[in-house]
C-alpha positions as CSV (number, residue, x, y, z in Angstrom):
1,M,-46.2,83.2,113.2
2,K,-48.2,86.3,115.1
3,H,-45.9,85.7,117.8
4,L,-42.8,86.4,114.6
5,T,-44.6,89.1,113.1
6,T,-44.8,90.9,116.9
7,T,-41.5,90.9,117.6
8,L,-40.5,92.1,114.1
9,S,-42.5,94.9,114.8
10,V,-41.4,95.8,118.2
11,A,-37.7,95.9,116.7
12,A,-39.1,98.0,113.8
13,L,-40.3,100.0,117.0
14,T,-37.2,100.2,118.7
15,A,-34.8,100.5,116.2
16,A,-37.0,103.6,114.8
17,F,-37.3,104.9,118.2
18,A,-33.3,104.4,118.6
19,T,-33.0,106.7,115.1
20,E,-34.9,109.1,116.1
21,A,-33.4,109.6,119.7
22,M,-29.8,109.5,118.5
23,A,-30.5,113.0,116.4
24,T,-29.5,115.5,117.5
25,E,-31.4,118.9,118.2
26,W,-30.0,122.3,119.1
27,N,-31.8,125.2,119.9
28,V,-30.0,128.5,118.8
29,S,-30.7,131.5,120.1
30,L,-30.5,134.6,118.5
31,W,-32.1,138.9,117.9
32,G,-33.9,141.0,115.5
33,K,-34.0,139.4,111.7
34,R,-31.6,137.4,110.0
35,R,-28.9,139.7,108.3
36,E,-25.6,139.5,107.6
37,F,-24.5,139.9,111.4
38,T,-26.5,136.3,111.3
39,E,-25.6,134.5,108.1
40,H,-22.4,132.3,109.1
41,V,-24.5,130.8,112.4
42,H,-27.1,130.1,109.5
43,K,-24.5,128.7,107.5
44,I,-22.5,126.8,109.8
45,A,-26.3,124.9,110.6
46,E,-26.5,124.5,106.9
47,L,-22.9,123.0,106.9
48,V,-23.8,120.6,110.0
49,E,-26.7,118.8,108.5
50,E,-25.1,118.1,105.0
51,K,-22.5,116.4,106.7
52,T,-24.4,115.1,109.2
53,G,-27.1,113.7,106.8
54,G,-29.5,115.5,108.5
55,E,-28.5,113.9,112.0
56,F,-27.6,117.3,113.6
57,T,-29.8,120.1,113.1
58,M,-29.8,123.7,114.6
59,N,-33.4,125.0,115.4
60,I,-32.2,129.3,115.1
61,S,-34.2,131.5,117.2
62,Y,-34.5,135.4,116.4
63,G,-35.7,136.2,120.1
64,G,-37.9,133.5,120.7
65,L,-35.4,131.9,122.9
66,S,-33.9,134.7,125.3
67,K,-33.5,138.7,125.1
68,N,-30.1,139.2,124.0
69,T,-28.7,140.8,126.7
70,E,-29.3,137.7,128.5
71,N,-28.1,135.1,126.1
72,L,-24.8,134.5,127.7
73,D,-27.0,133.6,131.1
74,G,-29.2,131.4,129.0
75,I,-26.0,129.5,127.8
76,S,-24.5,128.9,131.2
77,I,-28.1,127.0,132.7
78,G,-28.4,124.9,129.4
79,A,-31.7,126.8,128.6
80,F,-30.2,126.2,124.8
81,E,-27.3,125.3,122.9
82,M,-25.9,127.8,121.1
83,A,-26.3,131.9,121.4
84,Q,-25.2,134.5,119.8
85,F,-23.9,137.9,122.2
86,C,-21.6,140.7,122.3
87,A,-19.8,141.7,125.0
88,G,-20.7,145.2,125.4
89,Y,-24.1,143.8,127.2
90,H,-22.5,142.4,130.1
91,P,-18.7,143.1,130.4
92,D,-18.5,142.3,134.0
93,K,-19.3,138.2,132.4
94,N,-16.5,138.7,129.7
95,R,-13.9,140.6,130.9
96,A,-10.5,139.3,129.1
97,I,-12.6,139.5,125.6
98,T,-13.2,143.5,126.2
99,V,-10.0,144.1,125.3
100,L,-11.0,143.4,121.1
101,E,-13.9,146.7,121.6
102,L,-11.0,149.0,122.7
103,P,-11.3,152.2,121.0
104,F,-9.3,153.0,117.9
105,L,-7.6,149.7,117.9
106,G,-6.4,149.9,113.9
107,V,-8.3,147.4,112.9
108,E,-9.6,148.5,109.2
109,T,-10.7,144.9,107.0
110,L,-13.2,142.2,108.4
111,E,-10.5,139.5,107.7
112,Q,-8.5,141.6,110.4
113,E,-10.9,141.6,112.8
114,R,-11.5,138.0,112.4
115,A,-7.9,137.2,113.4
116,V,-7.2,139.2,116.4
117,S,-10.4,137.7,117.6
118,R,-9.3,134.2,116.6
119,A,-5.6,134.9,118.7
120,V,-8.3,135.9,121.9
121,Y,-10.6,134.0,122.1
122,A,-7.5,131.0,121.8
123,H,-6.0,132.5,124.8
124,P,-6.3,130.0,128.3
125,A,-7.4,132.7,130.3
126,V,-10.7,133.9,128.0
127,A,-11.4,130.0,127.8
128,E,-11.4,129.8,130.7
129,E,-13.3,132.4,131.8
130,M,-16.0,131.8,129.7
131,A,-16.3,128.1,131.3
132,Q,-17.2,130.1,134.5
133,W,-20.5,130.3,132.5
134,N,-20.8,126.8,130.6
135,A,-19.5,128.5,127.9
136,K,-17.1,127.5,124.7
137,L,-16.2,130.2,121.9
138,L,-17.3,128.7,118.8
139,M,-16.7,131.6,116.8
140,T,-16.5,135.5,116.2
141,T,-18.8,137.6,113.8
142,P,-15.9,139.8,112.4
143,M,-18.1,142.8,112.7
144,P,-16.6,146.2,110.2
145,Q,-16.1,149.4,112.3
146,Y,-18.4,151.3,113.9
147,N,-19.4,154.9,112.6
148,I,-23.0,157.1,113.7
149,V,-25.6,158.4,112.3
150,G,-27.2,161.1,113.9
151,T,-30.0,164.3,113.4
152,G,-29.8,167.7,112.8
153,D,-26.3,169.4,112.3
154,A,-23.8,166.8,111.2
155,R,-20.7,166.4,114.3
156,D,-17.9,167.3,111.9
157,T,-15.1,168.3,114.3
158,L,-14.4,166.8,117.9
159,E,-14.9,169.8,119.7
160,S,-18.5,169.4,118.3
161,F,-19.1,165.7,119.8
162,D,-19.8,167.6,123.3
163,G,-23.2,166.9,125.1
164,M,-24.1,164.9,122.2
165,R,-26.5,162.2,123.5
166,V,-25.2,158.6,121.5
167,R,-26.4,155.1,121.6
168,A,-22.8,153.4,121.5
169,T,-21.1,150.4,124.4
170,G,-18.3,148.9,125.9
171,G,-14.8,150.7,124.2
172,I,-16.5,153.3,121.9
173,G,-18.9,154.7,123.9
174,R,-15.5,155.7,126.7
175,A,-14.0,156.9,124.0
176,F,-17.4,159.8,123.1
177,E,-17.4,159.7,126.9
178,S,-13.7,161.6,126.7
179,V,-14.7,163.8,124.2
180,G,-17.9,165.4,126.5
181,A,-20.7,162.7,124.6
182,V,-23.3,161.2,126.9
183,P,-23.0,157.8,126.1
184,T,-26.3,155.4,126.5
185,S,-26.0,151.3,126.2
186,V,-29.9,151.3,125.0
187,T,-30.4,147.8,122.9
188,A,-30.1,147.1,119.3
189,T,-33.6,146.7,119.7
190,E,-34.5,150.1,121.4
191,A,-32.0,152.0,119.3
192,Y,-34.5,152.9,116.4
193,Q,-37.4,154.1,118.9
194,A,-34.8,156.2,121.2
195,M,-33.3,157.6,118.0
196,E,-36.9,158.8,116.8
197,A,-37.8,160.0,120.5
198,G,-35.5,162.1,120.6
199,V,-33.8,160.1,123.4
200,V,-30.1,159.8,121.6
201,D,-29.2,162.0,118.9
202,T,-26.6,159.4,117.5
203,V,-26.5,155.8,116.8
204,S,-23.2,153.5,116.6
205,F,-23.7,151.2,114.5
206,A,-22.3,148.5,111.7
207,Q,-23.7,149.1,108.3
208,H,-26.2,146.3,108.3
209,A,-27.6,147.7,112.1
210,H,-28.7,151.1,111.3
211,L,-30.2,149.3,107.6
212,S,-31.7,146.2,109.6
213,F,-33.3,148.1,112.9
214,G,-34.2,151.1,110.6
215,T,-31.6,154.2,112.1
216,I,-30.5,154.7,108.4
217,N,-34.0,156.2,108.2
218,E,-34.4,158.7,110.6
219,A,-30.1,159.8,109.9
220,D,-29.4,163.2,108.1
221,W,-25.2,162.4,107.9
222,W,-23.5,159.7,108.9
223,T,-19.9,159.7,109.8
224,A,-17.7,158.2,106.8
225,N,-13.9,157.6,108.2
226,L,-14.2,158.1,112.0
227,N,-14.4,154.5,112.3
228,P,-13.7,154.6,116.2
229,G,-13.9,150.7,117.3
230,T,-16.8,148.4,117.0
231,V,-18.5,146.0,118.9
232,N,-16.9,141.8,119.1
233,C,-19.7,139.6,119.2
234,P,-19.1,135.8,119.6
235,V,-21.4,133.0,119.0
236,V,-20.8,130.2,122.1
237,V,-22.2,126.9,122.7
238,N,-23.0,126.0,125.8
239,I,-20.2,122.7,127.1
240,D,-22.6,120.2,128.1
241,A,-23.9,120.3,124.8
242,Y,-20.8,120.2,123.2
243,D,-18.9,117.8,125.2
244,M,-22.1,115.4,124.5
245,L,-21.6,115.5,120.5
246,S,-20.8,112.1,118.9
247,D,-17.4,112.4,117.1
248,E,-18.7,113.1,114.2
249,E,-21.0,115.4,115.2
250,R,-18.2,117.0,116.8
251,E,-16.0,117.4,113.8
252,A,-18.6,118.6,111.8
253,L,-19.2,121.5,113.6
254,D,-15.8,122.4,114.8
255,S,-14.8,121.6,110.9
256,S,-17.3,124.3,109.7
257,V,-16.1,127.2,111.2
258,E,-13.7,128.4,109.0
259,E,-16.0,127.8,106.1
260,A,-19.0,129.6,108.0
261,L,-16.7,133.0,109.0
262,D,-15.4,133.0,105.0
263,Y,-19.1,132.9,103.1
264,Y,-20.1,135.7,106.2
265,I,-17.2,137.5,105.1
266,E,-18.1,137.4,101.8
267,T,-22.0,138.3,102.2
268,Y,-21.1,141.8,104.5
269,G,-19.0,142.8,101.8
270,K,-21.8,142.8,99.4
271,L,-23.4,145.0,101.5
272,L,-20.4,147.6,102.2
273,A,-19.7,147.8,98.6
274,K,-23.2,149.0,98.0
275,W,-23.7,151.4,101.2
276,D,-22.9,154.4,99.3
277,G,-25.1,153.6,97.4
278,V,-28.0,153.2,100.3
279,L,-26.7,156.6,101.9
280,D,-27.5,158.7,99.0
281,E,-30.9,157.3,98.4
282,K,-32.0,157.9,102.0
283,G,-30.0,161.7,101.4
284,V,-27.6,160.9,103.9
285,E,-24.6,163.3,103.9
286,K,-21.6,161.8,104.2
287,V,-19.2,163.6,106.9
288,V,-15.6,162.8,106.2
289,Y,-13.2,163.7,109.4
290,S,-9.6,165.6,108.3
291,D,-6.3,163.7,109.6
292,E,-6.0,166.4,112.2
293,E,-9.5,165.5,113.1
294,L,-8.7,161.6,113.9
295,A,-5.4,162.3,115.2
296,K,-7.3,163.7,118.2
297,F,-9.5,161.1,118.4
298,A,-6.5,158.4,118.6
299,E,-5.1,160.1,121.3
300,V,-8.3,160.0,123.3
301,A,-8.0,156.4,122.9
302,K,-4.5,155.9,124.5
303,P,-5.4,155.9,128.4
304,I,-8.6,154.2,127.6
305,H,-6.1,151.3,126.8
306,T,-3.5,152.0,129.6
307,A,-6.7,152.3,132.1
308,W,-8.6,148.6,130.9
309,I,-5.0,147.0,131.6
310,E,-4.7,148.5,134.7
311,E,-7.9,147.8,136.0
312,M,-8.2,143.7,134.2
313,S,-4.8,143.3,136.0
314,G,-5.7,144.3,139.2
315,Q,-8.5,141.8,138.9
316,G,-6.2,139.1,137.8
317,L,-6.4,138.8,133.7
318,P,-3.2,138.3,131.9
319,A,-4.4,141.5,130.3
320,Q,-1.4,143.4,128.4
321,E,-0.5,139.9,127.9
322,L,-4.2,139.6,125.9
323,Y,-3.3,143.9,124.7
324,D,-0.2,142.8,123.5
325,L,-1.9,139.4,121.6
326,V,-4.3,141.8,119.5
327,T,-1.5,144.6,118.6
328,S,1.0,141.9,117.6
329,T,-1.7,139.5,115.5
330,L,-3.2,142.7,113.8
331,A,0.4,143.6,112.5
332,E,0.7,140.3,111.6
333,A,-2.1,140.3,109.8
334,K,-1.4,143.5,108.1
335,A,2.0,142.5,107.1
336,G,0.2,139.3,105.2
337,N,-2.5,141.8,103.3
């Protein structure tokens, strides 16, 4: 009887350890704090856990695993299984998706941004480049067009940007530079301090970031319709970790992407709806550019597009193909609307 009890106990412990071993737990590296920008990550974690009965969970960390500028490096060495990053942090490592950060592409809505990003992410050249970092693109983070908040007198013409110190990265930074501004690529978490200390005159962000990082609190004015472009910030997973998932877990993850993005766009839409109220509350002036001024900015962007195609083509990427994919997908998305 004693032997039987011992046998049963060992069997129970073995089963318990096996059950525990079967559970999958991923670490996810984000930065800042929870905000509209990260809601799709929280939603996909919730959906995956629900679909797998709690057998696949995600621990979401804000800055505890890595700096935001080093998240792709962390993914490449398997320091964590999932992360978010922005292409402008290290354009040399993710050259192909920087096509999505070119200025004045004409994207107008979050749904259009979602469509063009999805198309580019699915291109074989993009997947191949990401695979060099052991990263698989899981989903985009659809961002509204960046606009800037500034201190001092409002800059309401293209000429007034001459000498302006602006926190801007990627193609947006190049667009401002081409009209005489001085872009700096301080990280999102450093932007408020840079503005407060007078290191920069203006900061280019989407609305959620102006709120989350406090730059709206230093602002005297806001460019309501400049819409120079946006950043592209994918959520990626470590390829080895993805491949180690069971079929059920992988299906739970993949099938949750679009639902998570739907939730993100719905959540972000609520912020956009109340943005004018935020400006009024904080006494921030809205700067509205004339069609003539906007046309000047758009003209400035054309050589930047051409230069990107030439440079990336010279590096062996199908740059023209990627650029055409963006423009054709955007045209389809607008026609569908």
